[in-house]
DOTOR-942715 format. One record per residue (C-alpha): residue in three letters; x, y, z negated. Coordinates in steps of 0.2 Angstrom, whole numbers, padded with zeros to 4 digits, always signed. Example, Ala and Ser with C-alpha at 12.3 -4.5 7.8 and 13.67 -1.06 7.14 Angstrom:
2
ALA+0062-0022-0039SER+0068-0005-0036
//
This chain:
624
UNK-0718-0341+0024UNK-0722-0356+0033UNK-0708-0362+0043UNK-0717-0375+0053UNK-0716-0372+0071UNK-0709-0354+0070UNK-0709-0354+0089UNK-0728-0349+0088UNK-0724-0332+0080UNK-0710-0328+0094UNK-0708-0324+0110UNK-0714-0336+0122UNK-0701-0345+0134UNK-0704-0338+0151UNK-0694-0348+0164UNK-0694-0335+0177UNK-0687-0322+0168UNK-0669-0317+0170UNK-0657-0310+0160UNK-0656-0294+0170UNK-0675-0291+0165UNK-0672-0296+0148UNK-0662-0307+0135UNK-0665-0325+0137UNK-0679-0329+0126UNK-0673-0346+0121UNK-0659-0337+0114UNK-0668-0323+0105UNK-0680-0336+0097UNK-0664-0347+0092UNK-0656-0332+0084UNK-0673-0328+0074UNK-0673-0345+0067UNK-0654-0344+0063UNK-0655-0330+0054UNK-0673-0332+0046UNK-0671-0351+0041UNK-0653-0354+0038UNK-0646-0337+0034UNK-0633-0335+0047UNK-0632-0319+0058UNK-0622-0327+0073UNK-0619-0343+0081UNK-0602-0354+0082UNK-0594-0357+0098UNK-0605-0369+0110UNK-0621-0371+0099UNK-0631-0359+0108UNK-0627-0367+0124UNK-0633-0384+0117UNK-0649-0377+0110UNK-0653-0369+0126UNK-0651-0385+0136UNK-0659-0396+0123UNK-0675-0384+0121UNK-0676-0385+0141UNK-0677-0402+0140UNK-0659-0408+0145UNK-0650-0423+0138UNK-0634-0418+0130UNK-0619-0427+0122UNK-0610-0416+0110UNK-0593-0419+0102UNK-0589-0407+0089UNK-0577-0407+0074UNK-0584-0411+0058UNK-0589-0395+0050UNK-0592-0388+0066UNK-0609-0385+0066UNK-0617-0401+0075UNK-0634-0401+0065UNK-0640-0385+0070UNK-0638-0390+0087UNK-0653-0401+0085UNK-0662-0394+0070UNK-0665-0377+0078UNK-0673-0384+0093UNK-0684-0395+0083UNK-0693-0378+0079UNK-0693-0372+0097UNK-0700-0388+0104UNK-0717-0395+0102UNK-0718-0410+0090UNK-0706-0418+0077UNK-0689-0421+0080UNK-0683-0439+0076UNK-0665-0440+0069UNK-0656-0456+0068UNK-0644-0457+0054UNK-0632-0472+0048UNK-0632-0469+0030UNK-0646-0466+0019UNK-0634-0456+0007UNK-0631-0444+0023UNK-0650-0443+0026UNK-0654-0438+0009UNK-0641-0423+0008UNK-0647-0417+0024UNK-0665-0417+0022UNK-0662-0410+0003UNK-0652-0395+0011UNK-0665-0393+0024UNK-0679-0393+0012UNK-0669-0379+0002UNK-0672-0369+0016UNK-0690-0372+0018UNK-0690-0383+0032UNK-0703-0397+0034UNK-0691-0412+0035UNK-0692-0429+0028UNK-0684-0446+0029UNK-0688-0465+0032UNK-0677-0479+0025UNK-0676-0495+0016UNK-0672-0487-0001UNK-0690-0479-0002UNK-0704-0482-0012UNK-0718-0491+0000UNK-0730-0478-0006UNK-0718-0463-0003UNK-0714-0471+0015UNK-0733-0470+0018UNK-0735-0453+0013UNK-0721-0448+0025UNK-0730-0457+0040UNK-0746-0447+0036UNK-0736-0432+0037UNK-0729-0437+0053UNK-0746-0442+0060UNK-0753-0425+0055UNK-0739-0416+0063UNK-0732-0408+0046UNK-0714-0412+0050UNK-0702-0403+0060UNK-0687-0417+0057UNK-0689-0434+0052UNK-0673-0444+0049UNK-0674-0463+0051UNK-0660-0476+0050UNK-0658-0486+0066UNK-0667-0502+0059UNK-0682-0493+0055UNK-0684-0483+0071UNK-0683-0499+0081UNK-0696-0508+0072UNK-0709-0511+0085UNK-0723-0505+0073UNK-0714-0489+0071UNK-0711-0486+0090UNK-0729-0488+0094UNK-0733-0476+0083UNK-0720-0463+0091UNK-0729-0467+0108UNK-0743-0459+0103UNK-0737-0444+0093UNK-0729-0428+0102UNK-0709-0429+0098UNK-0698-0415+0100UNK-0681-0424+0104UNK-0672-0438+0099UNK-0654-0435+0090UNK-0642-0449+0088UNK-0630-0443+0074UNK-0613-0453+0072UNK-0616-0458+0089UNK-0597-0466+0091UNK-0606-0480+0080UNK-0614-0484+0096UNK-0598-0489+0104UNK-0589-0505+0102UNK-0572-0495+0106UNK-0577-0483+0091UNK-0568-0485+0075UNK-0586-0488+0064UNK-0596-0499+0078UNK-0612-0503+0070UNK-0621-0517+0080UNK-0638-0511+0074UNK-0634-0494+0085UNK-0631-0505+0100UNK-0650-0507+0104UNK-0654-0487+0103UNK-0650-0485+0122UNK-0666-0495+0125UNK-0676-0480+0117UNK-0672-0470+0133UNK-0684-0478+0144UNK-0698-0478+0133UNK-0697-0459+0130UNK-0694-0453+0148UNK-0699-0435+0145UNK-0691-0433+0128UNK-0675-0425+0128UNK-0660-0435+0119UNK-0644-0428+0111UNK-0630-0439+0105UNK-0616-0431+0092UNK-0599-0436+0085UNK-0584-0429+0079UNK-0574-0444+0083UNK-0572-0451+0101UNK-0557-0453+0111UNK-0559-0453+0129UNK-0564-0472+0130UNK-0578-0470+0116UNK-0585-0455+0125UNK-0588-0464+0141UNK-0595-0481+0131UNK-0607-0469+0122UNK-0614-0461+0138UNK-0616-0479+0146UNK-0623-0487+0130UNK-0636-0473+0126UNK-0644-0472+0146UNK-0643-0453+0144UNK-0652-0444+0160UNK-0639-0434+0166UNK-0633-0427+0152UNK-0624-0410+0148UNK-0607-0414+0140UNK-0602-0400+0128UNK-0585-0405+0121UNK-0580-0395+0108UNK-0562-0392+0100UNK-0554-0405+0088UNK-0545-0392+0080UNK-0548-0388+0061UNK-0537-0374+0058UNK-0543-0371+0040UNK-0535-0389+0036UNK-0517-0390+0032UNK-0510-0408+0038UNK-0494-0412+0026UNK-0486-0431+0028UNK-0473-0437+0014UNK-0464-0452+0013UNK-0468-0464+0000UNK-0457-0463-0014UNK-0465-0467-0031UNK-0482-0463-0024UNK-0491-0462-0039UNK-0480-0447-0046UNK-0481-0439-0028UNK-0500-0439-0029UNK-0501-0432-0047UNK-0488-0418-0042UNK-0500-0415-0027UNK-0516-0415-0039UNK-0508-0401-0051UNK-0509-0390-0036UNK-0528-0394-0033UNK-0533-0391-0051UNK-0553-0391-0054UNK-0555-0394-0035UNK-0566-0406-0027UNK-0556-0420-0017UNK-0555-0438-0010UNK-0541-0451-0012UNK-0543-0464+0002UNK-0534-0481-0001UNK-0534-0496+0009UNK-0538-0510-0004UNK-0552-0512-0017UNK-0539-0517-0029UNK-0527-0501-0027UNK-0542-0490-0028UNK-0547-0496-0045UNK-0529-0495-0051UNK-0528-0478-0044UNK-0544-0471-0053UNK-0540-0480-0069UNK-0522-0470-0070UNK-0530-0454-0065UNK-0543-0456-0078UNK-0529-0458-0092UNK-0521-0442-0085UNK-0537-0434-0088UNK-0545-0431-0073UNK-0563-0432-0069UNK-0562-0446-0057UNK-0571-0464-0052UNK-0569-0477-0039UNK-0579-0481-0024UNK-0579-0497-0014UNK-0591-0510-0007UNK-0586-0522-0021UNK-0594-0512-0034UNK-0613-0514-0038UNK-0625-0504-0027UNK-0630-0493-0043UNK-0612-0489-0047UNK-0608-0484-0030UNK-0625-0472-0030UNK-0620-0466-0047UNK-0602-0460-0040UNK-0610-0453-0024UNK-0622-0443-0034UNK-0611-0437-0047UNK-0598-0432-0035UNK-0611-0422-0025UNK-0617-0414-0040UNK-0600-0407-0046UNK-0599-0421-0061UNK-0584-0429-0054UNK-0569-0419-0045UNK-0562-0435-0037UNK-0567-0450-0029UNK-0555-0464-0026UNK-0561-0474-0012UNK-0560-0486+0002UNK-0566-0481+0021UNK-0583-0486+0014UNK-0584-0469+0006UNK-0586-0461+0024UNK-0601-0454+0033UNK-0611-0453+0019UNK-0602-0436+0012UNK-0611-0420+0016UNK-0601-0410+0003UNK-0594-0393+0011UNK-0583-0389-0004UNK-0571-0404-0003UNK-0554-0395-0004UNK-0542-0409+0000UNK-0542-0427+0007UNK-0527-0438+0001UNK-0522-0455+0010UNK-0513-0464-0002UNK-0509-0479+0013UNK-0509-0476+0031UNK-0525-0478+0040UNK-0527-0491+0055UNK-0531-0478+0068UNK-0531-0459+0070UNK-0550-0459+0073UNK-0553-0465+0055UNK-0539-0453+0048UNK-0547-0437+0058UNK-0564-0440+0052UNK-0558-0444+0034UNK-0548-0429+0033UNK-0563-0420+0040UNK-0571-0421+0024UNK-0562-0407+0017UNK-0565-0389+0022UNK-0583-0392+0030UNK-0587-0373+0024UNK-0572-0367+0033UNK-0563-0362+0020UNK-0544-0367+0017UNK-0541-0386+0014UNK-0527-0399+0012UNK-0525-0415+0020UNK-0509-0428+0013UNK-0503-0443+0021UNK-0491-0453+0010UNK-0484-0465+0023UNK-0472-0480+0021UNK-0467-0494+0032UNK-0473-0507+0022UNK-0492-0500+0024UNK-0489-0502+0042UNK-0483-0520+0040UNK-0500-0524+0030UNK-0509-0515+0043UNK-0501-0525+0057UNK-0505-0542+0049UNK-0523-0538+0049UNK-0523-0532+0067UNK-0514-0548+0073UNK-0527-0558+0063UNK-0540-0552+0075UNK-0545-0567+0087UNK-0552-0556+0102UNK-0537-0553+0113UNK-0545-0537+0120UNK-0550-0530+0104UNK-0533-0534+0096UNK-0523-0525+0111UNK-0535-0511+0107UNK-0531-0510+0088UNK-0513-0513+0090UNK-0514-0498+0101UNK-0524-0486+0089UNK-0512-0491+0074UNK-0496-0487+0085UNK-0503-0471+0089UNK-0506-0468+0070UNK-0488-0471+0066UNK-0482-0461+0080UNK-0492-0447+0073UNK-0485-0450+0056UNK-0467-0450+0061UNK-0470-0436+0073UNK-0455-0422+0071UNK-0465-0408+0080UNK-0481-0398+0077UNK-0492-0413+0068UNK-0509-0404+0073UNK-0504-0404+0092UNK-0499-0424+0091UNK-0518-0426+0083UNK-0526-0415+0097UNK-0516-0423+0111UNK-0522-0440+0107UNK-0541-0434+0109UNK-0535-0427+0125UNK-0533-0408+0120UNK-0519-0401+0125UNK-0510-0387+0115UNK-0492-0380+0117UNK-0490-0369+0102UNK-0487-0375+0087UNK-0501-0372+0073UNK-0492-0364+0060UNK-0502-0374+0046UNK-0495-0392+0046UNK-0479-0397+0036UNK-0468-0399+0051UNK-0472-0380+0056UNK-0471-0373+0039UNK-0456-0383+0033UNK-0447-0389+0049UNK-0438-0406+0043UNK-0418-0403+0042UNK-0408-0414+0055UNK-0392-0422+0053UNK-0380-0431+0063UNK-0384-0449+0059UNK-0373-0457+0072UNK-0362-0465+0058UNK-0376-0469+0047UNK-0386-0477+0061UNK-0370-0488+0066UNK-0368-0494+0049UNK-0386-0500+0049UNK-0385-0508+0065UNK-0369-0516+0061UNK-0376-0523+0045UNK-0390-0531+0054UNK-0378-0539+0066UNK-0368-0545+0051UNK-0384-0552+0044UNK-0386-0562+0060UNK-0404-0552+0063UNK-0411-0563+0051UNK-0417-0551+0036UNK-0428-0538+0033UNK-0428-0519+0026UNK-0425-0522+0009UNK-0410-0534+0010UNK-0402-0524+0022UNK-0403-0509+0011UNK-0397-0520-0004UNK-0380-0525+0006UNK-0378-0507+0011UNK-0378-0500-0005UNK-0367-0515-0012UNK-0381-0522-0024UNK-0377-0536-0035UNK-0392-0548-0034UNK-0394-0566-0034UNK-0401-0567-0016UNK-0383-0557-0011UNK-0374-0570-0021UNK-0384-0583-0013UNK-0379-0580+0004UNK-0362-0573+0000UNK-0366-0558+0008UNK-0355-0548-0003UNK-0341-0555+0007UNK-0348-0545+0023UNK-0338-0530+0031UNK-0354-0521+0029UNK-0356-0523+0010UNK-0357-0506+0000UNK-0352-0497+0016UNK-0367-0486+0012UNK-0367-0484-0006UNK-0367-0466-0005UNK-0385-0464+0001UNK-0401-0469-0009UNK-0413-0483-0006UNK-0425-0470-0001UNK-0414-0463+0011UNK-0408-0478+0019UNK-0426-0483+0022UNK-0430-0467+0030UNK-0415-0470+0042UNK-0421-0488+0047UNK-0438-0482+0049UNK-0433-0469+0061UNK-0422-0480+0070UNK-0437-0494+0072UNK-0447-0479+0080UNK-0434-0473+0091UNK-0432-0490+0098UNK-0414-0496+0090UNK-0421-0508+0080UNK-0436-0520+0079UNK-0446-0528+0067UNK-0452-0546+0072UNK-0467-0548+0063UNK-0468-0565+0068UNK-0454-0570+0059UNK-0456-0563+0041UNK-0453-0544+0048UNK-0434-0547+0051UNK-0424-0534+0059UNK-0417-0537+0076UNK-0407-0526+0087UNK-0414-0521+0104UNK-0404-0517+0120UNK-0405-0499+0115UNK-0393-0501+0100UNK-0378-0506+0110UNK-0373-0490+0116UNK-0376-0482+0100UNK-0365-0495+0091UNK-0351-0493+0103UNK-0350-0474+0101UNK-0356-0469+0118UNK-0370-0458+0111UNK-0374-0446+0096UNK-0391-0447+0085UNK-0398-0434+0075UNK-0412-0439+0063UNK-0423-0430+0051UNK-0420-0430+0032UNK-0434-0438+0022UNK-0444-0427+0013UNK-0446-0433-0004UNK-0461-0422-0012UNK-0474-0412-0006UNK-0471-0394-0007UNK-0482-0378-0010UNK-0478-0368+0006UNK-0482-0351+0006UNK-0489-0344+0022UNK-0501-0331+0030UNK-0516-0342+0027UNK-0526-0337+0011UNK-0533-0348-0003UNK-0550-0344-0012UNK-0542-0335-0025UNK-0532-0323-0013UNK-0548-0318-0005UNK-0554-0309-0021UNK-0548-0297-0031UNK-0548-0300-0052UNK-0566-0293-0053UNK-0573-0301-0039UNK-0565-0317-0045UNK-0573-0315-0061UNK-0591-0313-0053UNK-0587-0327-0042UNK-0585-0339-0057UNK-0600-0332-0064UNK-0610-0336-0048UNK-0603-0353-0048UNK-0610-0357-0066UNK-0627-0350-0061UNK-0628-0360-0046UNK-0622-0376-0057UNK-0636-0371-0069UNK-0650-0370-0056UNK-0644-0386-0046UNK-0645-0396-0062UNK-0662-0390-0066UNK-0668-0395-0049UNK-0658-0410-0049UNK-0650-0406-0032UNK-0631-0405-0027UNK-0624-0387-0030UNK-0621-0384-0012UNK-0639-0386-0009UNK-0642-0370-0019UNK-0628-0360-0011UNK-0611-0365-0003UNK-0595-0357-0009UNK-0594-0347+0007UNK-0611-0339+0001UNK-0604-0336-0017UNK-0589-0329-0009UNK-0598-0317+0001UNK-0609-0312-0013UNK-0594-0308-0025UNK-0587-0296-0011UNK-0602-0288-0005UNK-0611-0287-0022UNK-0629-0284-0014UNK-0641-0274-0025UNK-0658-0276-0014UNK-0668-0290-0005UNK-0661-0284+0012UNK-0643-0284+0005UNK-0647-0301-0003UNK-0653-0306+0016UNK-0635-0300+0023UNK-0626-0312+0014UNK-0620-0328+0025UNK-0631-0343+0022UNK-0646-0333+0014UNK-0662-0336+0023UNK-0679-0330+0017UNK-0684-0345+0008UNK-0668-0344-0001UNK-0671-0326-0005UNK-0688-0330-0012UNK-0682-0345-0023UNK-0665-0339-0030UNK-0664-0320-0025UNK-0669-0313-0042UNK-0659-0324-0053UNK-0643-0320-0042UNK-0647-0302-0038UNK-0649-0300-0059UNK-0632-0306-0062UNK-0622-0297-0049UNK-0632-0281-0053UNK-0627-0283-0073UNK-0609-0284-0067UNK-0611-0267-0060UNK-0616-0258-0076
//
């Protein structure tokens, strides 16, 4: 069936029709598109309200978590309004994935960007002129070319969608200067609705986006930032590569991303993991463009399980079955952390986010921040880094700390983070803290963390002998604890304000005014015992294997193999054929007829026609 402008075969919108007389015709038409084209039977929270506003010509600002279904909020109105929807997207790879997924559903979608052959671009332009396209994805640079804007002025445009809208704002964590000119479009298309969408924007960034884009009295749709299917876990760094490999053993054959802050570290981790026999590749801006393209392609096509990357491997990932994200180093801000962890579990299935945290990473990040010349920007980045450190050092529900940062207050613990599932053990740290503070004082507040720990543990090394620190009264008074334990205690004392790391003077430890009462025994102190290793925590959340019985699990793996075979034949990512959620539903429902296959989540009319026979044949064979 031809899905170009399904609206012409549906109930026309009548403005005066009340809900008391009949169901809202926009809602009915939107639901028909949702089921027939995309294969879903119900909308997610807020999607229908946004679609309704946009179809009626209302500008919208949408803040919705990664995996929350933002794309459908403008893709369905593209069917229900006359003309072509223009979608501004920041990365070519992201466009390619979204267009491929739409085309697999029978949608007339194309893209225009700098990677295309001129002949292909001209064919797309002709399709646009002739009204054949429902959606056209463009880069901001291509959109703002005067010739292209003149062309759009003479065509029916359904809507403009500004995806990854935080790129518009100078306060956003991924500001892109070319995005800053998009706001000028609003005056040139006064009768076309605009929708700005993002998954990561604090309140300051939200306000700046609205101002920069000049939206007309926009409806504000703020979804929850909560991703309950993602388990947030933080582990203090202690032999981090061993901690990483221990975690990866729990994620066998699953897709995942490991983020590190430097290109050198990315290369080192990838090389070590390859030596461990894992299907892994590095990705960063220092690699050749063709290499980056190949890594991206192989990851999307399930030919790689793991990508080790800098933040360059970010917005372009539209792979729904990423099961884990690891941060080998602390991110520079919560927005980046939230968006990067959001690459996991876009399909809603249980997923993991592991952060390895060490104070040296914080010091390195602070050096980058301190080097920023602009005072206002430096102050902003310092605030964002401090917020990230506070998140990492939290001893209460980690999800609540994350949500509170974005202005979403929750009071109940989530039950699916390391703090909730494995509450930290507390101990009376009064004496240990006094030992640290006294040692810092005896060292005349002139040495860093490592040297303080060496003195406490009674180490015999050249530096201690050089300064005769083996003669101090605090020498060896802490030999009963490991270096890792002392490091954790010192880190918490810094966080609680008893110690200060003087970054301008080689990060030496200094006492604060607050330290006096603790040193004098006027107060007691409880600290958390460090967690040395990530643990596999049993809880009520089910992973994929627990969702299926043995027979269904066998069928699921056979369906995955069939999906992989079809995807390779068509040279598309496996999720373009069907996502894991669809395969799980097939394995459980075991459809036998076309109508039953259409009842599977994610199966629309086009996918039934393209893939139904092959998948139904496999499912029927297992019934015999």
